[in-house]
C-alpha positions as CSV (number, residue, x, y, z in Angstrom):
1,M,3.7,3.8,-14.0
2,S,7.4,2.9,-12.8
3,T,8.4,0.5,-10.1
4,A,9.7,3.6,-7.9
5,R,6.5,5.8,-8.2
6,K,5.0,2.3,-7.1
7,S,7.0,1.9,-4.2
8,L,6.5,5.7,-3.6
9,F,2.4,5.9,-3.6
10,A,2.5,2.0,-1.4
11,T,4.8,3.9,1.1
12,L,2.0,7.1,1.0
13,G,-0.4,4.9,1.4
14,N,1.0,2.8,4.3
15,A,2.2,6.0,6.4
16,I,-1.8,6.9,5.7
17,D,-2.8,3.7,7.4
18,V,-1.0,4.1,10.0
19,F,-1.9,7.3,11.2
20,G,-5.2,6.4,10.8
21,S,-5.4,3.6,12.9
22,A,-3.4,5.4,15.1
23,A,-5.9,8.4,15.7
24,A,-8.7,5.7,15.5
25,V,-7.2,4.4,18.5
26,A,-6.9,7.2,20.5
27,S,-10.8,8.2,20.2
28,A,-11.1,4.8,21.2
29,I,-9.0,4.6,24.2
30,E,-10.5,8.4,25.1
31,G,-14.0,7.8,24.4
32,G,-13.4,4.7,26.8
33,R,-14.1,1.8,24.0
34,A,-11.7,-1.4,23.4
35,P,-10.1,0.1,19.8
36,K,-10.4,-2.3,17.0
37,A,-8.0,-4.9,16.7
38,K,-7.4,-4.2,13.0
39,H,-6.2,-1.1,14.2
40,L,-4.0,-2.7,16.4
41,K,-2.9,-5.3,14.1
42,T,-1.5,-1.9,11.5
43,L,0.2,-0.3,14.4
44,G,2.1,-3.6,15.0
45,I,0.1,-4.2,18.5
46,D,-1.3,-7.7,19.8
47,A,-5.0,-7.0,20.9
48,D,-5.1,-9.6,23.1
49,A,-1.8,-8.2,24.8
50,F,-3.4,-4.5,24.5
51,R,-6.7,-6.2,26.1
52,S,-4.8,-7.2,29.1
53,I,-3.5,-4.2,30.1
54,G,-4.2,-3.2,33.6
55,R,-5.3,-6.6,34.6
56,S,-3.1,-8.1,37.2
C-alpha cells in the first residue's frame, strides 16, 4: 500500500474518531452525565478544565 493511501486512511480514521467523540460528549452532556476523558482529549479539551466549567 502506498504512503499516500495510508495517509488517506489515517486521515479518515482521525475524522471518524473526532466525530464519534463529539457525538459521545454531546450525548453525555444532554443526558446530564460527565463525558469520558478520552473523548474530551480526542477533541483537544482538557478534562479537568471542562469539569470546572460553571463552578466559581
